[in-house]
SENU-8632 format. One record per residue: residue in one letter; x, y, z of N, C-alpha, C, CB in turn. Coordinates in pm, whole numbers, padded with zeros to 5 digits, always signed. Each point is the difference from the previous one (the first is absolute). Last residue first. Glycine has a CB too. Example, Ala and Ser with C-alpha at 12.3 -4.5 7.8 and 13.67 -1.06 7.14 Angstrom:
2
S+01285-00225+00708+00082+00119+00006-00077+00109+00073+00118-00063-00215;A-00089-00509+00208-00089+00119+00000+00090+00120+00000-00189-00117+00125;
This chain:
194
K+03294-01918+02314-00115+00009-00090-00018-00126-00077+00034+00242-00018;G+00321-00118+00345-00112-00079+00045-00121+00006-00089+00084+00034+00223;S+00388+00169-00192-00032-00092-00109-00119-00086+00037+00239-00001-00071;G-00046+00531+00208-00030-00137+00042-00035-00085-00120-00078+00082+00222;E+00416+00341-00246-00143-00029+00000-00020-00145+00039-00044+00175-00178;T+00477-00007+00136-00063+00079+00105-00148-00026+00009+00173+00174-00032;V+00114-00368-00305+00012-00068+00130-00065+00079+00111+00210-00104-00078;D-00313+00054-00459+00037+00106+00094+00002-00062+00139-00101+00184-00146;P+00203-00487-00294-00108+00060+00077+00054+00107+00094-00130-00214-00015;V+00306+00015-00458+00053+00041+00130-00113+00065+00078+00236+00032-00094;Y-00145-00371-00370-00093+00080+00080+00060+00026+00137-00198-00097-00123;I+00397-00011-00395+00013-00033+00142-00093+00093+00076+00242-00080-00025;A-00323-00078-00499+00057+00102+00088+00010-00057+00141-00096+00187-00142;I-00059-00291-00423+00053-00056+00125+00062+00113+00080+00043-00227-00107;V-00419+00144-00327+00090+00091+00071+00043-00068+00129-00110+00206-00100;S-00141-00310-00416+00036-00050+00132+00105+00093+00059-00052-00241-00066;A-00369+00305-00330+00141+00001+00039+00016-00063+00138+00039+00206-00139;A-00389-00084-00324+00012-00075+00125+00147-00007+00034-00212-00137-00044;V-00124+00465-00293+00130-00055+00038-00015-00073+00132+00121+00185-00121;A-00438+00000-00342+00016-00015+00145+00131-00072+00031-00252-00005+00031;S+00115+00070-00482+00025+00132+00060+00020-00008+00150-00134+00102-00182;G+00023-00449-00171+00138+00014+00044+00031+00132+00065+00060-00152-00179;T-00477-00064-00010+00063+00111-00072+00145+00018+00040-00221+00111-00016;T-00046-00448+00222+00003-00027-00144+00068+00111-00078-00209-00131+00026;G+00346+00016+00492-00118+00043-00076+00017-00026-00149-00043+00174+00173;T+00479-00085+00125-00119-00082+00025-00115+00053-00085+00076-00052+00237;Q+00513+00062-00194-00126+00058-00048-00114-00095+00032+00120+00125-00185;G+00349-00087+00481-00056-00053-00124-00130+00070-00033+00109-00220+00044;E+00361+00162+00326-00111+00078-00053-00047-00061-00131+00088+00209+00111;Q+00268-00259+00362-00063-00062-00115-00116+00089-00045+00066-00233+00078;V+00235+00366+00274+00068-00122-00043-00061-00065-00123+00062-00033+00234;L+00015+00512+00054-00099-00049-00096+00063-00123-00064-00102+00233-00044;Q+00215-00019+00544+00043-00037-00134-00119-00046-00083+00226-00065+00088;A-00042+00315+00421-00111-00034-00090+00053-00025-00141-00159+00137+00140;G+00375-00039+00324+00044-00087-00108-00109-00042-00095+00173-00078+00151;R-00366+00249+00296+00140+00012-00042+00028-00095-00115+00068+00067+00232;F-00497+00190+00085+00040-00095-00103+00144+00028-00041-00239-00020-00083;H+00005+00286+00411-00048-00135+00032+00043-00105-00102-00192+00106+00112;K+00262+00383-00126+00081-00054+00109-00038-00144+00034+00025+00231+00090;S-00055+00022-00589-00073-00026+00124+00093-00056+00107-00209-00040-00133;G+00326+00136-00335-00006+00121+00082-00070-00019+00133+00002+00127-00209;E+00029-00480-00112+00138+00038+00034+00003+00123+00089+00078-00097-00215;M-00490-00042+00038+00044-00091+00107+00142+00032+00043-00152-00178-00090;R-00027+00411-00277-00064+00043+00125+00042-00088+00118-00195+00086-00133;H+00345-00206-00298+00062+00126+00043-00059+00049+00131+00043+00059-00240;V-00239-00439+00041+00135-00032+00047+00069+00126+00051+00015-00192-00162;L-00434+00249-00040-00013-00070+00129+00138-00031+00058-00219-00098-00074;D+00200+00275-00360-00030+00103+00100-00015-00062+00139-00113+00139-00176;V+00159-00427-00188+00129+00066+00027-00019+00109+00106+00078-00048-00236;A-00465-00162+00085+00080-00095+00077+00137+00059+00034-00119-00190-00112;A-00160+00444-00164-00060-00009+00132+00079-00095+00089-00226+00051-00099;A+00338-00005-00359+00047+00114+00078-00058-00002+00141+00021+00134-00210;R-00160-00440-00128+00124-00042+00065+00051+00112+00091+00056-00150-00195;T-00586+00136+00102+00125+00018-00074+00118-00053+00081-00096+00201-00115;D-00363-00258+00264-00022+00044-00137+00129+00003-00081-00193+00134+00080;G+00152-00479+00337-00035+00138-00024-00013+00030-00147+00115+00061+00208;A+00011-00444+00235-00053+00018-00135-00041+00145-00016-00079-00241-00012;V+00411-00116+00349-00081+00119-00020-00047+00006-00145+00126+00122+00183;S+00110-00454+00230-00044+00000-00139-00094+00120-00013+00022-00256-00028;M+00390+00147+00399-00132+00050-00038-00023-00017-00148+00008+00164+00187;E+00311-00320+00265-00008-00016-00145-00142+00036-00040+00180-00183-00006;L+00161+00282+00454-00133-00002-00061+00014-00019-00151-00092+00149+00182;E+00392-00249+00295+00006+00032-00142-00140-00016-00059+00243-00075-00016;M+00018+00133+00519-00128-00029-00064+00006+00049-00146-00124+00019+00223;Q+00552-00198+00075-00073+00121-00034-00129-00041-00073+00216+00137-00015;N+00180-00408+00175-00114+00013+00091-00073+00132-00019+00120-00145+00164;Q+00240-00042-00439+00041+00097+00102-00111+00027+00102+00154+00104-00168;E-00229-00396-00205+00113-00056+00076+00047+00092+00111+00068-00123-00204;N-00573+00203+00064+00115-00038-00080+00113-00052+00090-00063+00171-00175;L-00501-00161+00216+00126+00038+00064+00114-00047-00087-00103-00012+00231;E-00399+00153-00415+00087-00111+00040+00122+00056+00071-00078-00141-00193;P-00455+00278-00046+00113+00031+00088+00078-00126+00035-00127+00196+00092;R-00221-00027-00504+00052-00117+00069+00120+00041+00085-00080-00153-00186;L-00376+00337-00129+00107+00043+00090+00045-00123+00078-00092+00238+00019;A-00226-00065-00490+00039-00101+00098+00118+00054+00081-00080-00189-00150;V-00156+00478-00139-00076-00120-00032+00029-00109+00103+00004+00059-00245;A+00015+00514+00230+00065-00125+00039-00093-00117-00030+00131+00119+00180;H-00120+00362-00459-00057-00067+00117+00073-00132+00025-00225+00107-00046;L+00232+00416-00239+00062-00130+00022-00066-00063+00122+00220+00075-00103;N-00276+00387-00060-00036-00085-00113+00066-00139+00008-00027+00207-00139;T+00101+00136+00477-00146-00014-00015-00038-00095-00113-00024+00231+00088;P+00486-00292+00199-00057+00097-00095-00148-00029-00023+00225+00026-00111;M+00055-00153+00567-00062-00057-00120-00055+00111-00091-00059-00208+00130;V+00263+00259+00321+00092+00003-00114-00063-00048-00131+00183-00037+00162;Q-00417+00059+00271+00072+00127-00009+00086+00010-00126+00003+00008+00248;E-00237-00407-00129-00094+00101-00046+00070+00136-00019-00187-00122+00119;L+00419-00243+00074-00010-00011-00146-00093+00106-00057+00043-00245+00018;D-00007+00213+00450+00125+00053-00057+00000-00009-00152+00120-00067+00208;E-00487-00117+00022+00003+00145+00023+00125+00062-00060-00132-00031+00211;F+00095-00436-00221-00092+00061-00096-00008+00151+00019-00130-00212-00007;V+00392-00031+00312+00058-00010-00134-00090+00067-00102+00113-00214+00063;R-00269+00179+00381+00107+00099-00011+00062-00002-00139+00045-00024+00246;T-00369-00303-00150-00062+00133-00002+00106+00107-00020-00183-00082+00151;W+00318-00365-00091-00053+00024-00134-00059+00140-00010-00046-00244-00025;S+00433+00057+00357-00130+00066+00001-00044+00031-00143+00050+00100+00228;F+00300-00453+00062-00022+00070-00126-00142+00057-00002+00164-00152-00119;A+00009-00135+00465+00021+00143+00023-00024+00082-00126+00164-00057+00179;K-00176-00420-00186-00118+00051+00071+00012+00151+00022-00029-00224+00113;R+00393-00007-00304-00111+00004-00094-00126+00057+00065+00098-00197-00119;D+00281+00137+00391+00028+00103-00102-00115+00011-00099+00246-00042+00025;I-00267-00302+00295-00019+00132+00064+00023+00111-00100+00072-00095+00221;L+00017-00344-00362-00143+00022+00017-00030+00136+00062-00030-00245+00025;G+00478+00115-00061-00056+00027-00132-00150+00024+00007+00179-00140-00101;N+00041+00007+00491+00037+00139-00034-00053+00038-00137+00207-00020+00142;L-00264-00426-00004-00087+00090+00076+00032+00147-00029-00018-00175+00179;F+00294-00154-00378-00135-00012-00052-00094+00098+00071+00042-00242-00055;Q+00397+00205+00213-00003+00068-00129-00140-00005-00061+00241-00058-00035;S-00174-00181+00432+00011+00144+00025-00005+00078-00130+00136-00046+00206;Q-00122-00422-00229-00130+00043+00051+00000+00151+00025-00035-00227+00105;D+00440+00032-00233-00095-00004-00110-00138+00048+00043+00129-00190-00100;R+00205+00149+00433+00033+00107-00095-00100+00005-00113+00241-00025+00057;T-00274-00328+00249-00040+00126+00064+00026+00118-00093+00050-00099+00226;S+00099-00324-00365-00146+00006-00005-00052+00129+00064-00010-00251+00006;R+00480+00163+00006-00048+00026-00135-00152+00011-00006+00199-00122-00088;N+00118+00018+00467-00071+00128-00007-00066+00026-00135+00161+00086+00166;V+00104-00482-00072-00092+00010+00114-00089+00123-00013+00168-00118+00145;P+00187+00034-00461-00119-00083-00020-00102+00011+00113+00143-00156-00129;Q+00175+00572+00007+00019-00132+00061-00129-00081-00014+00170+00095+00164;D-00119+00369-00296+00013-00103-00102+00026-00140+00058+00086+00176-00152;L-00116+00227+00423-00131-00030-00060+00008-00113-00102-00064+00238+00036;V+00465-00086+00161-00083-00063+00103-00136-00037-00057+00118+00132+00178;A+00169+00108-00455+00053-00136+00020-00081-00074+00106+00230+00079-00066;Q-00324+00374-00006-00050-00081-00112+00049-00144+00012-00004+00204-00146;D+00166+00108+00454-00142-00026+00025-00059-00087-00109-00019+00219+00119;L+00461-00075-00176-00008-00095+00112-00145-00036+00030+00212+00096+00096;A-00137+00233-00420+00044-00129-00050-00005-00106+00110+00148+00116-00167;R-00241+00329+00285-00109-00055-00082+00037-00138-00053-00069+00232-00064;E+00397+00009+00298-00106-00042+00092-00117-00064-00077+00067+00184+00160;K+00276+00007-00412+00051-00119+00068-00106-00056+00096+00237+00089-00018;D-00333+00315-00197+00000-00110-00097+00048-00129+00063+00039+00164-00183;R-00018+00228+00441-00140-00042-00019-00009-00116-00098-00077+00235+00048;A+00500-00040+00017-00042-00068+00123-00144-00050-00013+00157+00144+00134;A+00012+00117-00486+00066-00131+00002-00039-00079+00124+00192+00096-00130;I-00348+00344+00097-00067-00084-00100+00062-00140+00000-00052+00203-00141;Q+00256+00121+00412-00131-00038+00054-00074-00093-00096-00011+00218+00124;A+00415-00036-00271+00026-00097+00107-00131-00047+00062+00224+00108+00045;E-00248+00235-00361+00032-00127-00066+00031-00109+00102+00087+00126-00197;I-00157+00310+00358-00126-00057-00049+00025-00134-00070-00095+00231-00026;R+00472+00009+00169-00077-00042+00118-00130-00068-00045+00099+00189+00137;A+00172+00006-00468+00064-00121+00054-00078-00054+00120+00225+00083-00080;I-00365+00325-00103-00029-00110-00093+00060-00130+00051-00006+00163-00193;E+00108+00226+00431-00142-00034+00019-00039-00116-00091-00050+00239+00063;H+00483-00061-00110-00012-00070+00129-00144-00043+00025+00192+00134+00090;R-00109+00125-00472+00061-00133-00015-00011-00080+00129+00157+00093-00172;D-00299+00356+00179-00094-00084-00075+00055-00141-00018-00087+00204-00119;R+00366+00116+00314-00108-00034+00093-00101-00091-00069+00031+00218+00121;G+00310-00052-00388+00054-00094+00097-00105-00043+00100+00225+00103-00027;A-00331+00234-00279+00003-00130-00067+00056-00106+00093+00027+00114-00223;E-00018+00328+00374-00138-00050-00002-00008-00136-00069-00084+00237-00003;T+00500-00022+00003-00034-00043+00136-00144-00052+00006+00163+00169+00095;W-00015+00007-00506+00075-00122+00031-00033-00050+00140+00184+00076-00151;G-00367+00337+00005-00060-00113-00070+00069-00131+00032-00066+00155-00182;K+00257+00239+00355-00129-00023+00063-00070-00120-00064-00019+00245+00054;I+00415-00098-00250+00028-00064+00129-00130-00033+00072+00219+00123+00016;A-00250+00119-00418+00044-00137-00026+00027-00075+00130+00098+00075-00219;F-00203+00383+00244-00117-00074-00045+00034-00147-00024-00092+00210-00104;G+00443+00085+00206-00085-00022+00117-00124-00081-00035+00082+00214+00095;L+00196-00085-00450+00070-00096+00085-00082-00032+00125+00220+00086-00086;L-00375+00251-00202-00016-00132-00060+00066-00109+00083-00009+00108-00225;F+00071+00337+00367-00142-00037+00011-00023-00140-00056-00066+00243-00017;L+00490-00058-00039-00021-00038+00140-00145-00042+00023+00182+00158+00071;T-00075+00013-00494+00065-00130+00019-00019-00049+00144+00169+00057-00178;F-00317+00375+00074-00087-00098-00063+00056-00142+00016-00073+00175-00165;V+00338+00182+00318-00120-00013+00084-00095-00105-00057+00023+00241+00069;A+00356-00137-00324+00040-00071+00122-00120-00019+00092+00232+00096-00019;L-00292+00162-00370+00019-00140-00036+00039-00083+00122+00068+00070-00232;L-00097+00392+00283-00133-00057-00018+00007-00148-00036-00084+00224-00074;G+00493+00004+00106-00065-00007+00131-00139-00061-00009+00131+00199+00073;V+00107-00110-00471+00059-00114+00069-00064-00017+00138+00217+00034-00125;G-00350+00342-00121-00042-00124-00066+00052-00124+00070-00006+00124-00215;L+00150+00300+00369-00141-00019+00030-00051-00130-00062-00032+00249+00011;G+00468-00126-00115-00010-00037+00143-00144-00025+00041+00204+00133+00047;W-00115+00034-00479+00039-00140+00012-00009-00048+00144+00151+00027-00198;L-00240+00427+00124-00098-00082-00071+00032-00149+00013-00038+00188-00160;M+00345+00117+00346-00127+00008+00072-00106-00089-00067+00056+00235+00073;W+00371-00186-00277+00006-00086+00119-00129+00006+00081+00247+00034+00008;F-00215+00245-00393+00016-00140-00039-00004-00091+00122+00135+00072-00198;T-00128+00388+00271-00131-00043-00048+00003-00147-00039-00048+00234-00081;R+00462-00042+00204-00091-00001+00114-00139-00048-00041+00131+00187+00104;A+00214-00116-00427+00014-00126+00074-00099-00008+00117+00241-00008-00065;D-00212+00265-00406-00049+00036+00133-00004-00129+00081-00138+00199-00088;E+00465-00060-00335-00101-00092+00051-00040+00047+00138+00093-00194-00133;Y+00185+00381-00347-00042+00022+00138-00110-00100+00037+00059+00246-00017;P+00317-00362-00360-00117+00085+00020-00039+00005+00147-00079-00055-00232;R+00546-00029-00020-00074-00056+00115-00120+00088+00025+00211-00098+00104;T+00051+00201-00477+00036-00142+00014-00073-00067+00115+00223+00053-00095;A-00300+00409-00001-00015-00068-00128+00031-00149+00013+00059+00213-00118;L-00010+00114+00470-00135-00053-00013-00020-00074-00133-00080+00187+00146;N+00500-00062+00180-00026-00009-00142-00135-00068-00018+00250-00010-00056;I+00064+00266+00452-00127-00069-00027-00023+00006-00149-00098+00058+00229;D+00497+00046+00160-00021-00024-00143-00131-00079-00016+00252+00002-00048;L-00036+00343+00442-00078-00120-00031-00018-00007-00150-00120+00009+00224;R+00484+00236+00154-00066+00005-00128-00072-00131-00027+00172+00161-00082;M+00041+00169+00501-00028-00133-00044-00086+00010-00125+00017-00091+00236;
């Protein structure tokens, strides 16, 4: 038997090495694809559980809103209106009485820069029933008032601090007066009997 091999027209190829390298690459790619597929399926099932939990919570919220609307309708009846108004008035008094000036000044002392001092402090309940503090402060520079706002943002007792108004005071104009507004959040673990 005679074999005609013409290496000039068909060069020699090591098919075994070629198929081993490509087979290994395709195998690794298949394993990686299976891993990604498993990861995607796991994420899809977890998202399904989250969707069911969100739907359950939304149903609870809708039930509470409906119950609140029914209760509000009862309170809005002319027979109950005076009781509702008296209750709101008394709750407002209790909220104002629970406000601790000592605690507020202790918390302000922690955030007040040394070259700034409080001139006036006015607490009020806002529409969300949160204690909003409006402070008038005076100091040497504008940077002190800005520093106060930054320190309040980093404190756990003040939220949404804003420098709402500022101006120069004194004859030389070197002193600064500013107004700062922030939501005060008292520490609920500590008593408010001070």
